C-alpha positions as CSV (number, residue, x, y, z in Angstrom):
1,M,14.8,-10.6,64.3
2,H,14.8,-7.8,67.0
3,I,11.5,-6.8,68.5
4,A,12.3,-3.2,67.5
5,A,12.7,-4.4,63.8
6,R,8.9,-4.4,63.4
7,V,6.2,-2.5,65.2
8,L,2.5,-2.8,64.7
9,C,0.8,0.6,64.8
10,T,-2.8,1.3,65.6
11,F,-3.4,2.6,62.0
12,G,-1.5,0.0,60.1
13,M,2.0,-1.5,60.0
14,A,5.2,0.5,60.1
15,V,8.7,-0.9,59.9
16,V,11.3,0.4,62.3
17,S,14.9,0.7,61.0
18,A,17.9,-0.5,63.1
19,V,18.3,3.0,64.5
20,G,14.7,3.2,65.6
21,D,13.4,5.5,62.9
22,P,10.0,4.5,61.5
23,I,9.8,3.8,57.8
24,I,6.2,4.5,56.8
25,P,5.2,2.6,53.7
26,V,3.9,4.9,50.9
27,A,0.8,3.9,49.0
28,P,1.7,2.6,45.6
29,D,0.6,4.6,42.5
30,P,-2.4,3.0,40.6
31,L,-1.4,0.4,38.1
32,A,-2.2,1.2,34.5
33,A,-5.0,-0.8,33.0
34,C,-3.4,-3.0,30.4
35,N,-4.4,-6.2,28.6
36,A,-2.6,-9.4,29.6
37,S,0.1,-9.2,26.9
38,F,0.7,-5.5,27.6
39,T,0.0,-4.6,24.0
40,I,-2.8,-2.1,24.9
41,C,-2.8,0.2,28.0
42,Q,-5.4,2.8,28.9
43,I,-4.0,6.1,30.2
44,P,-6.4,8.5,31.9
45,E,-5.5,12.2,32.2
46,N,-3.7,13.7,35.2
47,I,-3.1,10.5,37.2
48,L,0.4,9.2,38.0
49,L,0.4,5.6,36.9
50,E,2.7,2.7,37.4
51,L,3.1,0.6,34.2
52,P,3.2,-3.2,34.8
53,F,6.4,-3.3,32.7
54,M,9.6,-1.3,32.0
55,A,9.5,1.0,29.1
56,I,11.7,3.4,27.2
57,A,11.3,6.9,28.8
58,G,10.3,9.9,26.8
59,D,7.4,12.1,25.7
60,A,4.6,12.0,23.2
61,I,3.5,15.5,22.5
62,V,-0.2,15.6,21.5
63,T,-1.3,18.6,19.4
64,E,-4.8,19.8,18.6
65,P,-6.2,18.3,15.3
66,S,-5.0,20.4,12.3
67,S,-2.9,22.6,14.6
68,T,0.5,22.8,16.3
69,V,-1.1,23.9,19.7
70,V,-0.1,21.3,22.4
71,S,-3.1,19.8,24.1
72,D,-1.5,16.9,26.1
73,V,1.9,15.5,27.0
74,F,2.2,11.8,27.7
75,R,5.4,11.2,29.7
76,I,7.1,8.0,30.6
77,F,9.6,8.9,33.3
78,N,13.2,7.6,33.5
79,N,12.8,6.5,37.1
80,I,14.7,3.2,36.7
81,V,17.6,4.2,34.4
82,D,18.4,7.8,33.6
83,T,20.5,8.3,30.5
84,G,19.9,12.0,30.4
85,L,17.7,14.5,28.6
86,G,14.5,12.7,29.7
87,T,15.5,9.3,28.2
88,G,16.3,6.0,29.8
89,L,14.0,3.3,31.3
90,G,11.0,3.7,33.6
91,N,7.7,2.3,34.7
92,M,5.9,5.5,35.8
93,A,3.7,7.5,33.4
94,F,1.6,10.6,33.4
95,L,-0.7,12.2,30.8
96,Y,-0.7,16.0,31.3
97,S,-3.8,17.7,29.8
98,S,-4.3,21.4,29.1
99,D,-8.1,20.7,29.7
100,D,-7.5,20.2,33.5
101,S,-5.8,22.0,36.4
102,T,-2.5,20.3,36.0
103,P,-0.3,22.5,33.8
104,L,1.5,21.2,30.8
105,P,5.2,20.7,31.2
106,P,7.3,23.4,29.4
107,P,8.7,22.6,26.0
108,S,12.2,23.0,27.4
109,S,11.5,19.8,29.5
110,Y,10.5,17.6,26.6
111,S,12.7,14.5,26.2
112,A,15.4,14.2,23.5
113,N,13.3,11.5,21.9
114,A,10.0,13.3,22.0
115,A,7.4,12.3,19.4
116,F,4.7,14.6,18.1
117,I,1.2,13.2,17.3
118,S,-2.1,14.7,16.4
119,E,-5.0,14.4,18.9
120,D,-7.9,12.2,17.7
121,P,-11.1,14.3,17.6
122,S,-12.9,11.4,19.5
123,G,-11.0,12.4,22.6
124,I,-9.1,9.1,22.9
125,T,-5.8,9.3,21.0
126,S,-3.8,6.2,20.2
127,Y,0.0,6.3,20.6
128,F,2.2,3.3,19.7
129,G,5.5,3.1,21.5
130,N,7.5,0.4,23.3
131,G,5.5,-2.3,21.5
132,T,2.4,-1.0,23.3
133,N,-0.7,0.9,22.0
134,Y,-1.3,3.6,24.7
135,L,-4.9,4.9,24.6
136,L,-4.5,8.4,25.8
137,G,-7.3,10.2,27.5
138,T,-9.4,7.2,28.5
139,P,-11.8,7.7,31.4
140,E,-10.5,7.0,34.8
141,P,-11.5,3.5,36.0
142,R,-13.7,4.9,38.8
143,T,-15.5,7.0,36.3
144,I,-16.3,3.9,34.2
145,G,-17.6,2.2,37.3
146,F,-19.8,5.1,38.2
147,L,-21.2,5.3,34.7
148,T,-22.0,1.6,34.8
149,L,-23.7,1.9,38.2
150,A,-25.7,4.9,37.0
151,S,-26.8,3.0,33.8
152,L,-28.0,0.1,36.0
153,L,-29.9,2.4,38.3
154,I,-31.6,4.2,35.4
155,A,-32.6,0.8,33.9
156,L,-34.1,-0.3,37.2
157,L,-36.0,2.9,37.6
158,A,-37.4,2.6,34.1
159,R,-38.4,-1.0,34.8
160,S,-40.2,-0.1,38.0
161,R,-42.1,2.8,36.3
162,R,-43.3,0.4,33.6
163,A,-44.5,-2.0,36.2
164,I,-46.3,0.7,38.1
165,H,-48.0,1.9,34.9
166,R,-49.2,-1.6,34.1
167,G,-50.4,-2.1,37.7
168,D,-47.9,-4.8,38.5
169,L,-46.1,-4.9,41.7
170,L,-42.3,-5.5,41.9
């Protein structure tokens, strides 16, 4: 292997091609949170995710309850095999939400195999496709971590206040 084939950089590792051009590795997209058998996957809004499996590409158009107004679009991209009209095979997914700053894709871009489902009033809508139950609109994993940490801190503060009221020391 030539010395020029690999170069260690100060800020990480970059691979140099045979002609000397650096190839900077791109950070991978976050992996979707799925159970071990890939039968359930949590899909947060407005985050490009990599599915841990290959799936049939297409769109699930989520409408407001008791309405035809589109609130979300769950898209599995045809980034592995493109058979046209938004169909094929892919492992990248995105949940567009009208509630956030990311605009919804236009109806003219919906895949040929688009499915229409009604949004669950709870905020988490279940969509079954590709043998997987996608839970659309779940909180981002970091959000769940912050909520857990906040709950623990509140419990510790409450405990210390009770101890101070009783005259106990921690």
